[in-house]
TIVOVO-446042 format. One record per atom (N, C-alpha, C, O): atom name; x, z, y negated; residue in three letters. Coordinates in Angstrom, 1 decimal. Layout:
SITE, atome, east, up, north, residu
SITE, CA, X, Z, Y, ala $
...
This chain:
SITE, atome, east, up, north, residu
SITE, N, 0.8, 0.2, 1.6, met $
SITE, CA, -0.3, 0.0, -0.1, met $
SITE, C, 0.9, 0.2, -1.0, met $
SITE, O, 1.9, 1.0, -0.8, met $
SITE, N, 0.6, -0.7, -2.2, arg $
SITE, CA, 1.2, -1.0, -3.6, arg $
SITE, C, 1.1, 0.2, -3.9, arg $
SITE, O, 0.5, 0.9, -3.1, arg $
SITE, N, 1.8, 0.8, -5.4, asp $
SITE, CA, 1.7, 2.2, -5.7, asp $
SITE, C, 0.5, 1.6, -6.6, asp $
SITE, O, -0.5, 2.3, -6.4, asp $
SITE, N, 0.1, 0.5, -7.6, thr $
SITE, CA, -0.5, 0.8, -8.3, thr $
SITE, C, -2.1, 1.0, -7.6, thr $
SITE, O, -3.2, 1.5, -8.0, thr $
SITE, N, -1.6, 0.3, -6.4, asp $
SITE, CA, -3.3, 0.6, -5.7, asp $
SITE, C, -3.8, 1.9, -5.0, asp $
SITE, O, -4.9, 2.3, -4.7, asp $
SITE, N, -2.3, 2.5, -4.7, phe $
SITE, CA, -2.6, 4.2, -4.6, phe $
SITE, C, -2.7, 4.9, -6.0, phe $
SITE, O, -3.0, 6.1, -6.1, phe $
SITE, N, -2.3, 4.3, -6.7, asp $
SITE, CA, -2.6, 5.1, -8.1, asp $
SITE, C, -4.3, 5.0, -8.2, asp $
SITE, O, -4.9, 6.0, -8.5, asp $
SITE, N, -4.9, 3.7, -8.1, cys $
SITE, CA, -6.4, 3.4, -8.3, cys $
SITE, C, -7.4, 4.1, -7.2, cys $
SITE, O, -8.6, 4.3, -7.3, cys $
SITE, N, -6.6, 4.4, -6.1, leu $
SITE, CA, -7.4, 4.9, -5.4, leu $
SITE, C, -7.2, 6.3, -5.2, leu $
SITE, O, -7.8, 6.9, -4.3, leu $
SITE, N, -6.4, 6.9, -6.0, asp $
SITE, CA, -6.7, 8.4, -6.6, asp $
SITE, C, -7.4, 8.5, -7.6, asp $
SITE, O, -8.1, 9.5, -7.6, asp $
SITE, N, -7.4, 7.7, -8.8, leu $
SITE, CA, -8.1, 7.3, -9.6, leu $
SITE, C, -9.5, 8.0, -9.4, leu $
SITE, O, -10.2, 8.8, -10.0, leu $
SITE, N, -9.8, 6.8, -8.0, ile $
SITE, CA, -11.4, 6.8, -7.8, ile $
SITE, C, -11.8, 8.0, -6.9, ile $
SITE, O, -12.9, 8.4, -6.9, ile $
SITE, N, -10.6, 8.6, -6.2, ser $
SITE, CA, -11.1, 9.8, -5.4, ser $
SITE, C, -11.4, 10.9, -6.8, ser $
SITE, O, -12.5, 11.4, -6.9, ser $
SITE, N, -10.3, 11.1, -7.5, ile $
SITE, CA, -11.0, 11.8, -8.6, ile $
SITE, C, -12.2, 11.9, -9.5, ile $
SITE, O, -12.9, 12.8, -9.9, ile $
SITE, N, -12.2, 10.5, -9.6, his $
SITE, CA, -12.9, 10.8, -10.9, his $
SITE, C, -14.6, 9.7, -10.6, his $
SITE, O, -15.5, 9.5, -11.4, his $
SITE, N, -14.7, 9.1, -8.9, gly $
SITE, CA, -15.2, 8.5, -8.9, gly $
SITE, C, -16.8, 8.8, -8.5, gly $
SITE, O, -17.0, 10.0, -8.5, gly $
SITE, N, -17.8, 8.0, -8.1, pro $
SITE, CA, -17.4, 6.9, -8.0, pro $
SITE, C, -17.5, 5.9, -10.0, pro $
SITE, O, -18.0, 6.2, -11.0, pro $
SITE, N, -17.1, 5.1, -9.6, leu $
SITE, CA, -16.2, 4.6, -11.0, leu $
SITE, C, -16.7, 2.7, -11.0, leu $
SITE, O, -16.5, 2.0, -10.0, leu $
SITE, N, -17.4, 2.2, -12.0, ser $
SITE, CA, -17.5, 1.4, -12.2, ser $
SITE, C, -15.8, 0.0, -11.9, ser $
SITE, O, -15.0, 0.5, -11.2, ser $
SITE, N, -15.6, -1.1, -12.3, pro $
SITE, CA, -14.7, -1.5, -12.1, pro $
SITE, C, -13.7, -0.9, -13.6, pro $
SITE, O, -12.7, -0.2, -13.8, pro $
SITE, N, -14.8, -1.8, -14.5, thr $
SITE, CA, -14.5, -1.6, -15.8, thr $
SITE, C, -14.1, 0.2, -16.3, thr $
SITE, O, -13.3, 0.3, -17.2, thr $
SITE, N, -14.4, 1.1, -15.9, ala $
SITE, CA, -13.7, 2.0, -16.1, ala $
SITE, C, -12.8, 2.6, -15.3, ala $
SITE, O, -12.3, 3.6, -15.8, ala $
SITE, N, -12.4, 2.4, -14.0, leu $
SITE, CA, -11.4, 2.1, -13.7, leu $
SITE, C, -9.8, 1.2, -14.2, leu $
SITE, O, -8.6, 1.3, -14.1, leu $
SITE, N, -10.6, 0.3, -14.7, ala $
SITE, CA, -9.1, -0.1, -15.7, ala $
SITE, C, -9.2, 0.6, -16.7, ala $
SITE, O, -8.0, 0.6, -17.2, ala $
SITE, N, -10.0, 1.4, -17.4, lys $
SITE, CA, -9.7, 2.0, -18.7, lys $
SITE, C, -8.9, 3.1, -18.2, lys $
SITE, O, -7.9, 3.6, -18.7, lys $
SITE, N, -9.5, 3.6, -17.2, leu $
SITE, CA, -8.7, 4.9, -16.5, leu $
SITE, C, -7.0, 4.7, -16.2, leu $
SITE, O, -6.1, 5.2, -16.8, leu $
SITE, N, -6.8, 3.7, -15.0, ser $
SITE, CA, -5.5, 2.9, -15.0, ser $
SITE, C, -4.7, 2.3, -16.1, ser $
SITE, O, -3.4, 2.4, -16.0, ser $
SITE, N, -5.3, 1.6, -17.1, gly $
SITE, CA, -4.1, 1.1, -17.8, gly $
SITE, C, -4.4, -0.3, -17.7, gly $
SITE, O, -4.1, -1.1, -18.6, gly $
SITE, N, -5.1, -0.9, -16.1, ala $
SITE, CA, -4.9, -2.2, -15.7, ala $
SITE, C, -6.2, -3.3, -16.9, ala $
SITE, O, -7.2, -3.1, -17.6, ala $
SITE, N, -5.4, -4.3, -16.5, arg $
SITE, CA, -6.2, -5.7, -16.7, arg $
SITE, C, -7.2, -6.1, -15.9, arg $
SITE, O, -7.1, -6.1, -14.6, arg $
SITE, N, -8.2, -6.4, -16.6, pro $
SITE, CA, -9.6, -6.8, -15.0, pro $
SITE, C, -9.3, -7.9, -14.4, pro $
SITE, O, -10.3, -8.2, -13.8, pro $
SITE, N, -8.0, -8.9, -14.1, ala $
SITE, CA, -8.0, -9.8, -13.5, ala $
SITE, C, -7.1, -8.6, -12.3, ala $
SITE, O, -7.5, -8.3, -11.1, ala $
SITE, N, -6.1, -8.2, -12.9, thr $
SITE, CA, -5.6, -7.0, -12.2, thr $
SITE, C, -6.3, -6.6, -11.5, thr $
SITE, O, -6.1, -7.1, -10.4, thr $
SITE, N, -7.2, -5.9, -11.6, met $
SITE, CA, -8.2, -5.0, -11.2, met $
SITE, C, -8.9, -5.4, -10.1, met $
SITE, O, -9.0, -4.7, -9.1, met $
SITE, N, -9.3, -6.6, -10.3, thr $
SITE, CA, -10.1, -7.2, -9.2, thr $
SITE, C, -9.3, -7.5, -8.1, thr $
SITE, O, -9.9, -7.5, -7.0, thr $
SITE, N, -8.0, -7.6, -8.2, gly $
SITE, CA, -6.8, -7.8, -7.1, gly $
SITE, C, -6.8, -6.8, -6.0, gly $
SITE, O, -7.1, -6.9, -4.8, gly $
SITE, N, -6.4, -5.5, -7.0, ile $
SITE, CA, -6.4, -3.6, -6.6, ile $
SITE, C, -8.2, -4.0, -5.7, ile $
SITE, O, -8.2, -4.2, -4.5, ile $
SITE, N, -8.8, -3.9, -6.2, leu $
SITE, CA, -10.1, -3.3, -5.7, leu $
SITE, C, -10.0, -4.4, -4.2, leu $
SITE, O, -10.0, -3.8, -3.1, leu $
SITE, N, -9.9, -6.2, -4.3, asp $
SITE, CA, -9.8, -6.8, -3.3, asp $
SITE, C, -9.2, -6.2, -2.1, asp $
SITE, O, -9.7, -6.0, -1.0, asp $
SITE, N, -8.0, -5.9, -2.4, arg $
SITE, CA, -7.2, -5.2, -1.4, arg $
SITE, C, -7.2, -3.8, -0.8, arg $
SITE, O, -6.8, -3.6, 0.4, arg $
SITE, N, -7.8, -2.9, -1.8, leu $
SITE, CA, -8.1, -1.9, -1.1, leu $
SITE, C, -9.7, -1.9, -0.1, leu $
SITE, O, -9.9, -1.1, 0.9, leu $
SITE, N, -10.5, -2.8, -0.7, glu $
SITE, CA, -11.5, -2.7, -0.1, glu $
SITE, C, -11.4, -3.7, 1.2, glu $
SITE, O, -12.2, -3.7, 2.2, glu $
SITE, N, -10.1, -4.7, 1.1, arg $
SITE, CA, -9.9, -5.2, 2.2, arg $
SITE, C, -9.2, -4.3, 3.9, arg $
SITE, O, -9.4, -4.6, 5.0, arg $
SITE, N, -8.5, -3.2, 3.1, asp $
SITE, CA, -7.9, -2.6, 4.2, asp $
SITE, C, -8.5, -1.5, 4.6, asp $
SITE, O, -8.0, -0.7, 5.4, asp $
SITE, N, -9.9, -1.4, 3.9, gly $
SITE, CA, -11.0, 0.0, 4.4, gly $
SITE, C, -10.5, 1.3, 3.3, gly $
SITE, O, -10.7, 2.5, 3.5, gly $
SITE, N, -10.1, 1.1, 2.6, trp $
SITE, CA, -9.9, 2.3, 1.1, trp $
SITE, C, -11.3, 2.9, 1.1, trp $
SITE, O, -11.9, 3.8, 1.7, trp $
SITE, N, -11.6, 1.9, 0.1, ile $
SITE, CA, -13.1, 1.4, -0.7, ile $
SITE, C, -14.2, 0.9, -0.2, ile $
SITE, O, -14.2, 0.4, 0.9, ile $
SITE, N, -15.1, 1.0, -1.0, val $
SITE, CA, -16.5, 0.3, -0.8, val $
SITE, C, -16.7, -0.1, -2.0, val $
SITE, O, -15.9, 0.4, -2.7, val $
SITE, N, -17.5, -1.0, -2.7, arg $
SITE, CA, -18.2, -1.7, -3.8, arg $
SITE, C, -19.8, -1.5, -3.7, arg $
SITE, O, -20.4, -2.6, -3.6, arg $
SITE, N, -20.5, -0.4, -3.8, asp $
SITE, CA, -21.8, -0.8, -4.0, asp $
SITE, C, -22.5, -1.1, -5.4, asp $
SITE, O, -22.0, -0.9, -6.6, asp $
SITE, N, -23.7, -1.4, -4.9, arg $
SITE, CA, -24.8, -1.5, -6.6, arg $
SITE, C, -25.0, -0.5, -6.7, arg $
SITE, O, -25.2, 0.4, -5.8, arg $
SITE, N, -25.0, -0.3, -8.2, asp $
SITE, CA, -25.2, 1.0, -9.0, asp $
SITE, C, -27.0, 1.2, -8.4, asp $
SITE, O, -27.8, 0.3, -8.1, asp $
SITE, N, -27.1, 2.4, -8.4, thr $
SITE, CA, -29.3, 2.8, -8.1, thr $
SITE, C, -29.5, 2.5, -9.2, thr $
SITE, O, -30.5, 1.8, -9.1, thr $
SITE, N, -29.0, 2.5, -10.6, val $
SITE, CA, -29.7, 2.5, -11.7, val $
SITE, C, -30.0, 1.1, -12.6, val $
SITE, O, -31.1, 0.7, -13.0, val $
SITE, N, -28.9, 0.6, -12.5, asp $
SITE, CA, -28.9, -0.7, -12.6, asp $
SITE, C, -28.2, -1.7, -11.2, asp $
SITE, O, -27.1, -1.6, -10.7, asp $
SITE, N, -28.8, -2.3, -11.0, arg $
SITE, CA, -28.5, -2.9, -9.7, arg $
SITE, C, -27.7, -4.3, -9.7, arg $
SITE, O, -27.5, -5.0, -8.8, arg $
SITE, N, -27.3, -4.6, -11.3, arg $
SITE, CA, -26.8, -5.8, -11.4, arg $
SITE, C, -25.0, -4.8, -11.5, arg $
SITE, O, -23.9, -5.4, -11.1, arg $
SITE, N, -24.9, -3.6, -11.8, ala $
SITE, CA, -23.7, -3.4, -11.7, ala $
SITE, C, -22.7, -2.9, -10.6, ala $
SITE, O, -23.4, -3.2, -9.6, ala $
SITE, N, -21.8, -2.6, -10.3, val $
SITE, CA, -20.7, -2.1, -8.8, val $
SITE, C, -20.2, -1.2, -9.3, val $
SITE, O, -19.6, -1.1, -10.4, val $
SITE, N, -20.5, -0.1, -8.3, leu $
SITE, CA, -19.9, 1.1, -8.2, leu $
SITE, C, -18.5, 1.3, -7.3, leu $
SITE, O, -18.6, 1.1, -6.1, leu $
SITE, N, -17.4, 1.7, -7.7, ile $
SITE, CA, -16.7, 2.0, -6.5, ile $
SITE, C, -16.3, 3.2, -5.8, ile $
SITE, O, -16.0, 3.9, -6.8, ile $
SITE, N, -16.0, 3.9, -4.6, arg $
SITE, CA, -15.6, 5.0, -4.3, arg $
SITE, C, -15.3, 4.9, -2.7, arg $
SITE, O, -15.7, 4.1, -1.8, arg $
SITE, N, -14.5, 6.2, -2.6, val $
SITE, CA, -13.1, 6.0, -1.3, val $
SITE, C, -14.3, 6.5, -0.1, val $
SITE, O, -15.5, 6.9, -0.1, val $
SITE, N, -13.5, 6.2, 0.7, leu $
SITE, CA, -14.0, 5.8, 2.2, leu $
SITE, C, -13.5, 7.7, 2.6, leu $
SITE, O, -12.4, 7.7, 3.0, leu $
SITE, N, -13.9, 8.5, 2.6, pro $
SITE, CA, -13.6, 9.9, 3.0, pro $
SITE, C, -12.9, 9.9, 4.2, pro $
SITE, O, -12.0, 10.7, 4.2, pro $
SITE, N, -13.1, 9.1, 5.5, asp $
SITE, CA, -13.0, 8.7, 6.8, asp $
SITE, C, -10.9, 8.6, 6.4, asp $
SITE, O, -10.2, 8.8, 7.4, asp $
SITE, N, -10.4, 8.3, 5.3, arg $
SITE, CA, -9.3, 7.7, 5.6, arg $
SITE, C, -8.3, 8.6, 5.2, arg $
SITE, O, -7.1, 8.3, 5.3, arg $
SITE, N, -8.8, 10.0, 4.4, asn $
SITE, CA, -8.3, 10.9, 3.2, asn $
SITE, C, -7.6, 11.5, 4.2, asn $
SITE, O, -6.7, 12.1, 3.6, asn $
SITE, N, -7.4, 11.9, 6.0, ser $
SITE, CA, -5.9, 12.1, 6.5, ser $
SITE, C, -4.7, 11.6, 6.8, ser $
SITE, O, -3.6, 12.0, 7.0, ser $
SITE, N, -5.6, 10.0, 7.0, glu $
SITE, CA, -4.1, 8.9, 7.0, glu $
SITE, C, -3.5, 9.4, 5.3, glu $
SITE, O, -2.3, 9.5, 5.5, glu $
SITE, N, -3.6, 9.7, 3.9, val $
SITE, CA, -3.3, 9.9, 2.9, val $
SITE, C, -2.0, 11.1, 3.0, val $
SITE, O, -0.8, 11.1, 2.7, val $
SITE, N, -3.2, 12.1, 3.4, leu $
SITE, CA, -2.5, 13.8, 3.5, leu $
SITE, C, -1.1, 13.3, 4.5, leu $
SITE, O, 0.0, 13.4, 4.0, leu $
SITE, N, -1.5, 12.6, 6.0, gly $
SITE, CA, 0.0, 12.2, 6.6, gly $
SITE, C, 1.0, 11.8, 6.0, gly $
SITE, O, 2.1, 12.3, 6.0, gly $
SITE, N, 0.6, 10.7, 5.3, leu $
SITE, CA, 1.6, 10.0, 4.5, leu $
SITE, C, 2.7, 11.1, 3.6, leu $
SITE, O, 3.9, 11.2, 3.9, leu $
SITE, N, 2.1, 11.9, 2.8, tyr $
SITE, CA, 2.9, 12.9, 2.1, tyr $
SITE, C, 2.9, 14.4, 3.2, tyr $
SITE, O, 3.4, 15.4, 2.6, tyr $
SITE, N, 2.4, 14.7, 4.5, ala $
SITE, CA, 3.1, 16.1, 5.1, ala $
SITE, C, 4.7, 16.4, 5.0, ala $
SITE, O, 5.1, 17.5, 4.6, ala $
SITE, N, 5.6, 15.4, 5.2, gly $
SITE, CA, 7.1, 15.9, 4.5, gly $
SITE, C, 7.5, 16.4, 3.4, gly $
SITE, O, 8.2, 17.4, 3.3, gly $
SITE, N, 6.9, 15.5, 2.4, met $
SITE, CA, 7.1, 16.2, 0.9, met $
SITE, C, 6.5, 17.2, 1.2, met $
SITE, O, 7.2, 18.3, 1.2, met $
SITE, N, 5.1, 17.4, 1.4, asn $
SITE, CA, 4.2, 18.8, 1.4, asn $
SITE, C, 5.2, 19.6, 1.6, asn $
SITE, O, 5.3, 20.4, 0.6, asn $
SITE, N, 6.1, 19.8, 2.7, ala $
SITE, CA, 6.2, 20.8, 3.5, ala $
SITE, C, 7.9, 21.1, 2.8, ala $
SITE, O, 8.3, 22.2, 2.7, ala $
SITE, N, 8.4, 20.2, 2.4, leu $
SITE, CA, 9.7, 20.5, 1.5, leu $
SITE, C, 9.2, 20.9, 0.1, leu $
SITE, O, 10.1, 21.3, -0.7, leu $
SITE, N, 8.0, 20.8, -0.4, val $
SITE, CA, 7.6, 21.4, -1.8, val $
SITE, C, 7.3, 22.9, -1.5, val $
SITE, O, 7.8, 23.7, -2.2, val $
SITE, N, 6.6, 23.2, -0.3, asp $
SITE, CA, 6.2, 24.5, 0.2, asp $
SITE, C, 7.3, 25.4, 0.1, asp $
SITE, O, 7.3, 26.5, -0.5, asp $
SITE, N, 8.8, 24.5, 0.9, glu $
SITE, CA, 9.8, 25.4, 0.7, glu $
SITE, C, 10.8, 25.6, -0.5, glu $
SITE, O, 11.5, 26.5, -0.8, glu $
SITE, N, 10.7, 24.5, -1.2, leu $
SITE, CA, 11.3, 24.6, -2.5, leu $
SITE, C, 10.3, 26.0, -3.5, leu $
SITE, O, 10.7, 27.0, -4.1, leu $
SITE, N, 8.6, 25.5, -3.3, cys $
SITE, CA, 8.2, 27.0, -4.0, cys $
SITE, C, 8.7, 28.0, -3.6, cys $
SITE, O, 9.2, 28.7, -4.6, cys $
SITE, N, 8.8, 28.5, -2.6, ser $
SITE, CA, 9.6, 29.4, -1.7, ser $
SITE, C, 10.2, 30.5, -2.1, ser $
SITE, O, 10.2, 31.7, -1.7, ser $
SITE, N, 11.0, 29.9, -3.3, asp $
SITE, CA, 12.1, 30.4, -4.0, asp $
SITE, C, 11.7, 30.9, -5.3, asp $
SITE, O, 12.6, 31.3, -6.0, asp $
SITE, N, 10.4, 30.9, -5.6, tyr $
SITE, CA, 9.7, 31.2, -7.0, tyr $
SITE, C, 9.0, 32.3, -6.6, tyr $
SITE, O, 8.9, 32.5, -5.4, tyr $
SITE, N, 8.4, 33.1, -7.4, asp $
SITE, CA, 7.8, 34.5, -7.2, asp $
SITE, C, 6.2, 33.8, -7.9, asp $
SITE, O, 6.2, 32.6, -8.3, asp $
SITE, N, 5.2, 34.6, -8.1, asp $
SITE, CA, 3.6, 34.1, -8.3, asp $
SITE, C, 4.3, 33.8, -9.8, asp $
SITE, O, 4.7, 32.6, -9.9, asp $
SITE, N, 4.5, 34.6, -10.9, thr $
SITE, CA, 4.9, 34.5, -12.2, thr $
SITE, C, 5.4, 33.2, -12.1, thr $
SITE, O, 4.6, 32.3, -12.3, thr $
SITE, N, 6.5, 32.8, -11.8, gln $
SITE, CA, 7.5, 31.7, -11.9, gln $
SITE, C, 6.4, 30.3, -11.5, gln $
SITE, O, 6.3, 29.3, -12.3, gln $
SITE, N, 5.8, 30.4, -10.5, leu $
SITE, CA, 5.2, 29.3, -10.0, leu $
SITE, C, 3.8, 29.3, -11.1, leu $
SITE, O, 3.0, 28.4, -10.9, leu $
SITE, N, 3.5, 29.9, -12.0, asp $
SITE, CA, 2.3, 29.5, -13.0, asp $
SITE, C, 2.5, 29.0, -14.2, asp $
SITE, O, 1.7, 28.4, -14.9, asp $
SITE, N, 3.9, 29.6, -14.5, ala $
SITE, CA, 4.5, 29.0, -15.6, ala $
SITE, C, 5.1, 27.5, -15.4, ala $
SITE, O, 5.0, 26.7, -16.2, ala $
SITE, N, 5.5, 27.4, -14.4, ile $
SITE, CA, 5.7, 26.2, -13.8, ile $
SITE, C, 4.6, 24.9, -13.4, ile $
SITE, O, 4.6, 23.7, -13.4, ile $
SITE, N, 3.6, 26.0, -13.2, thr $
SITE, CA, 2.0, 24.7, -13.0, thr $
SITE, C, 1.6, 24.7, -14.6, thr $
SITE, O, 1.4, 23.6, -15.1, thr $
SITE, N, 1.6, 25.9, -15.5, ala $
SITE, CA, 1.2, 25.5, -17.0, ala $
SITE, C, 2.2, 24.1, -17.4, ala $
SITE, O, 1.6, 23.2, -18.0, ala $
SITE, N, 3.3, 23.9, -17.0, phe $
SITE, CA, 4.0, 23.6, -17.7, phe $
SITE, C, 3.7, 22.2, -16.9, phe $
SITE, O, 3.0, 21.4, -17.6, phe $
SITE, N, 3.8, 22.0, -16.3, leu $
SITE, CA, 3.2, 20.7, -15.3, leu $
SITE, C, 1.9, 20.3, -15.5, leu $
SITE, O, 1.6, 19.1, -15.4, leu $
SITE, N, 1.0, 21.2, -15.8, arg $
SITE, CA, -0.3, 20.4, -16.1, arg $
SITE, C, -0.6, 20.4, -17.7, arg $
SITE, O, -1.7, 20.1, -18.0, arg $
SITE, N, 0.2, 20.8, -18.6, arg $
SITE, CA, 0.4, 20.2, -20.0, arg $
SITE, C, 1.3, 18.9, -20.1, arg $
SITE, O, 1.1, 18.1, -21.0, arg $
SITE, N, 2.3, 18.6, -19.2, val $
SITE, CA, 2.8, 17.1, -19.1, val $
SITE, C, 1.8, 16.4, -18.8, val $
SITE, O, 1.4, 15.6, -19.6, val $
SITE, N, 1.2, 16.6, -17.6, ser $
SITE, CA, 0.5, 15.7, -17.2, ser $
SITE, C, -0.8, 15.5, -18.5, ser $
SITE, O, -0.7, 14.3, -18.6, ser $
SITE, N, -1.5, 15.8, -19.1, asp $
SITE, CA, -2.3, 16.4, -20.4, asp $
SITE, C, -1.4, 15.5, -21.1, asp $
SITE, O, -1.8, 14.4, -21.6, asp $
SITE, N, -0.3, 15.8, -21.2, ala $
SITE, CA, 0.0, 14.3, -22.4, ala $
SITE, C, 0.2, 13.0, -22.1, ala $
SITE, O, 0.1, 12.0, -22.7, ala $
SITE, N, 0.7, 13.4, -20.6, gly $
SITE, CA, 0.5, 11.9, -20.1, gly $
SITE, C, -0.5, 11.1, -20.4, gly $
SITE, O, -0.3, 10.1, -21.1, gly $
SITE, N, -1.7, 11.3, -20.0, val $
SITE, CA, -2.9, 11.0, -20.4, val $
SITE, C, -3.7, 10.4, -21.6, val $
SITE, O, -4.4, 9.4, -21.6, val $
SITE, N, -3.1, 11.5, -22.8, glu $
SITE, CA, -3.5, 11.2, -23.7, glu $
SITE, C, -2.4, 10.1, -24.4, glu $
SITE, O, -2.7, 9.3, -25.2, glu $
SITE, N, -1.4, 10.2, -24.0, ala $
SITE, CA, -0.7, 9.0, -24.6, ala $
SITE, C, -0.8, 7.7, -23.5, ala $
SITE, O, 0.1, 6.8, -23.8, ala $
SITE, N, -1.5, 7.4, -22.6, thr $
SITE, CA, -1.7, 6.6, -22.1, thr $
SITE, C, -3.3, 6.3, -22.4, thr $
SITE, O, -3.7, 5.2, -22.0, thr $
SITE, N, -4.1, 6.9, -22.8, thr $
SITE, CA, -5.4, 6.8, -23.6, thr $
SITE, C, -5.1, 6.0, -25.0, thr $
SITE, O, -5.9, 5.2, -25.5, thr $
SITE, N, -4.0, 6.4, -25.5, ala $
SITE, CA, -4.0, 6.1, -26.8, ala $
SITE, C, -3.3, 4.7, -26.6, ala $
SITE, O, -3.7, 3.9, -27.4, ala $
SITE, N, -2.6, 4.4, -26.0, leu $
SITE, CA, -1.6, 3.1, -25.6, leu $
SITE, C, -3.2, 2.2, -25.2, leu $
SITE, O, -3.5, 1.2, -25.9, leu $
SITE, N, -4.0, 2.5, -24.3, thr $
SITE, CA, -5.3, 1.6, -24.1, thr $
SITE, C, -5.7, 1.5, -25.6, thr $
SITE, O, -5.6, 0.5, -26.3, thr $
SITE, N, -6.1, 2.3, -25.9, ala $
SITE, CA, -7.4, 2.2, -27.2, ala $
SITE, C, -6.4, 1.7, -28.0, ala $
SITE, O, -7.0, 1.2, -28.9, ala $
SITE, N, -5.0, 1.5, -28.1, ala $
SITE, CA, -4.6, 0.4, -29.5, ala $
SITE, C, -4.7, -0.9, -28.7, ala $
SITE, O, -5.0, -2.0, -29.2, ala $
SITE, N, -4.5, -0.8, -27.8, gly $
SITE, CA, -4.5, -2.2, -27.0, gly $
SITE, C, -5.6, -2.9, -26.9, gly $
SITE, O, -5.6, -4.1, -26.5, gly $
SITE, N, -6.7, -2.4, -27.4, glu $
SITE, CA, -8.4, -3.0, -27.4, glu $
SITE, C, -8.3, -3.3, -29.0, glu $
SITE, O, -9.1, -4.0, -29.5, glu $
SITE, N, -7.5, -2.9, -29.8, glu $
SITE, CA, -8.3, -3.4, -30.9, glu $
SITE, C, -7.3, -4.6, -31.5, glu $
SITE, O, -7.7, -5.3, -32.4, glu $
């Protein structure tokens, strides 16, 4: 799976079901690129495209939860290494690290949103 495909799968898992347009905005991908990503994810059995029950012309994308264990399996080695790394820190230190990483993540989302908005002008 390509990095961009996996990133989009993650966004759908977190924020879904989503329209392709909403996913494109969240990911920063262009609509033509998004079509290719969604085609690959659907072909490989990671997502489905459903008709919106409110607006039958619209499409919503959702993940297929049966595949979650496969994704977790891909990260099992990394998770074990992170658990080992975290065992060197006490709860107070881990709380500080977690707070810092959340702030970094929020800053990244804010910067991406600003770049996306600037590109739409």
